[in-house]
C-alpha positions as CSV (number, residue, x, y, z in Angstrom):
1,M,0.0,0.0,0.0
2,R,2.3,2.7,1.2
3,S,5.2,1.3,-0.9
4,T,3.3,1.7,-4.1
5,A,1.8,5.1,-3.4
6,R,3.7,7.6,-1.3
7,F,2.5,11.1,-0.5
8,V,4.2,13.8,-2.5
9,A,4.1,16.7,-0.1
10,Q,4.7,19.7,-2.4
11,G,2.4,18.6,-5.2
12,G,-0.4,17.3,-3.0
13,G,-0.5,14.1,-5.0
14,R,0.5,10.5,-5.1
15,A,3.4,9.1,-7.0
16,L,2.1,6.2,-9.0
17,G,4.7,4.5,-11.2
18,K,6.2,7.2,-13.3
19,G,3.6,10.0,-12.9
20,I,2.1,12.0,-10.2
21,V,-1.7,12.2,-9.7
22,K,-2.8,15.4,-8.0
23,L,-5.2,14.9,-5.2
24,A,-5.9,18.5,-4.2
25,P,-8.3,19.4,-2.9
26,L,-9.3,15.8,-1.9
27,N,-6.4,15.4,0.4
28,G,-7.7,18.3,2.5
29,Y,-11.1,16.8,3.0
30,V,-11.8,15.0,6.3
31,G,-14.0,12.4,4.7
32,Y,-11.4,11.5,2.1
33,A,-8.7,11.2,4.7
34,L,-11.0,9.1,6.9
35,R,-11.8,6.8,4.0
36,R,-8.1,6.3,3.1
37,A,-7.2,5.6,6.7
38,Q,-10.2,3.3,7.2
39,G,-9.1,1.4,4.1
40,A,-5.6,0.9,5.4
41,I,-6.7,-0.2,8.9
42,F,-9.4,-2.5,7.5
43,A,-7.0,-4.2,5.1
44,D,-4.5,-4.8,7.9
45,F,-7.2,-6.1,10.2
46,N,-8.8,-8.3,7.5
47,Q,-5.4,-9.8,6.7
48,T,-4.8,-10.4,10.4
49,L,-8.0,-12.3,10.9
50,A,-7.8,-14.2,7.6
51,T,-6.0,-17.1,9.1
52,L,-9.1,-17.8,11.2
53,G,-11.5,-17.4,8.4
54,V,-13.2,-14.5,10.2
55,R,-13.9,-11.1,8.7
56,P,-13.8,-7.9,10.8
57,G,-17.6,-7.7,10.8
58,Q,-18.0,-11.2,12.1
59,F,-15.4,-10.5,14.8
60,A,-17.5,-7.5,15.9
61,V,-20.6,-9.6,16.0
62,L,-18.9,-12.4,18.0
63,L,-17.4,-9.8,20.5
64,V,-20.8,-8.0,21.0
65,I,-22.6,-11.3,21.5
66,D,-19.9,-12.4,24.0
67,Q,-20.3,-9.2,26.0
68,N,-24.1,-9.4,25.8
69,P,-25.2,-13.0,26.1
70,G,-28.9,-13.5,25.4
71,A,-29.2,-10.2,23.5
72,S,-31.6,-10.2,20.6
73,Q,-30.5,-10.3,17.0
74,S,-32.2,-6.9,16.3
75,S,-30.4,-5.2,19.3
76,V,-27.0,-6.5,18.2
77,S,-27.5,-5.6,14.5
78,M,-28.7,-2.1,15.5
79,A,-25.9,-1.6,18.0
80,L,-23.3,-2.5,15.2
81,G,-25.2,-0.5,12.5
82,I,-25.6,-3.7,10.3
83,Q,-28.7,-3.8,8.2
84,K,-31.1,-6.6,9.1
85,A,-30.8,-8.6,5.8
86,N,-26.9,-8.5,6.1
87,F,-27.0,-9.4,9.8
88,V,-29.3,-12.5,9.1
89,A,-26.7,-13.7,6.6
90,I,-23.8,-13.1,9.0
91,M,-25.7,-15.0,11.7
92,A,-26.5,-17.9,9.4
93,D,-22.8,-18.3,8.5
94,L,-21.7,-18.1,12.2
95,E,-24.4,-20.6,13.2
96,K,-23.5,-23.0,10.4
97,R,-19.9,-22.9,11.6
98,D,-21.1,-23.7,15.2
99,L,-19.8,-20.4,16.6
100,V,-23.1,-18.9,17.6
101,R,-26.4,-20.3,18.8
102,R,-29.8,-18.7,18.2
103,R,-32.7,-19.6,20.4
104,K,-36.2,-18.3,20.5
105,S,-36.5,-15.8,23.3
106,D,-38.2,-16.9,26.5
107,T,-40.0,-13.6,26.7
108,D,-40.8,-12.8,23.1
109,A,-41.4,-15.6,20.6
110,R,-40.8,-13.2,17.7
111,T,-37.1,-12.7,18.6
112,Y,-34.0,-14.8,18.9
113,S,-31.6,-14.6,21.8
114,L,-27.9,-15.0,20.9
115,G,-25.0,-16.7,22.6
116,L,-21.6,-18.1,21.7
117,T,-20.9,-21.8,21.5
118,P,-17.8,-23.2,23.1
119,N,-16.2,-23.2,19.5
120,G,-17.3,-19.5,19.2
121,R,-15.6,-18.6,22.5
122,A,-12.4,-20.4,21.5
123,L,-12.3,-18.7,18.1
124,L,-13.1,-15.3,19.6
125,Q,-10.3,-15.7,22.1
126,H,-7.8,-16.4,19.3
127,A,-9.2,-13.6,17.2
128,A,-8.9,-11.1,20.1
129,E,-5.2,-12.0,20.5
130,L,-4.8,-11.3,16.8
131,Q,-6.8,-8.1,17.1
132,S,-4.4,-7.0,19.9
133,L,-1.4,-7.4,17.5
134,H,-3.3,-5.4,14.9
135,E,-4.0,-2.7,17.5
136,K,-0.3,-2.6,18.4
137,R,0.7,-2.0,14.8
138,V,-1.8,0.9,14.7
139,I,-0.5,2.4,17.9
140,A,3.1,2.1,16.6
141,Q,2.0,4.3,13.7
142,I,0.3,7.0,15.7
143,G,1.4,6.6,19.3
144,S,-0.7,5.9,22.4
145,E,-1.6,9.6,22.8
146,G,-2.5,9.8,19.2
147,R,-4.7,6.8,19.6
148,L,-6.7,8.4,22.4
149,Q,-7.0,11.6,20.5
150,L,-8.2,9.8,17.4
151,L,-10.8,7.8,19.3
152,S,-12.1,10.9,20.8
153,L,-12.3,12.7,17.5
154,L,-13.9,9.8,15.8
155,D,-16.5,9.6,18.6
156,R,-17.4,13.2,18.0
157,L,-17.7,12.6,14.2
158,A,-19.9,9.6,14.7
159,D,-22.4,12.0,16.4
160,L,-22.5,14.3,13.4
161,P,-26.1,15.0,12.6
162,C,-27.0,13.8,9.1
163,P,-29.2,16.1,7.0
164,K,-32.5,14.5,5.9
165,R,-32.8,13.7,2.3
166,K,-35.4,15.6,0.2
167,R,-38.0,13.5,-1.5
168,R,-38.3,13.8,-5.2
């Protein structure tokens, strides 16, 4: 990634092969910078978890279920911001792999309560160890103080009000 495209400070572009592609004013936009950083972080994390056959979204689902045993499918999908149809597919895959169990709720027959299987707990423990290595690589890049600063700023951005779309 970085080796094939390095920032050219004076020209505000990226050196790609023999030429320079100007990115101004893109490289000054917060959204663009966030997207590039997210891509780099996601690629590293995805590669980190690949040995386990787990994607970052699945890791998040396993972690939230572990921390909230008995939670409903809808509450976990909403908390993670995963659309219902996508979450159903994720759950079907995790259940097929014997990592998660879904049971009809004792209190509401329309919902499922979620829990990890022993296999799910073991996989999550290994995935969490790998995530820790990934996090150390990120911290090595920005420092511990930078990490805290970044998390705080990202939290604030996550609360950015979204304008309502106009109907046509």
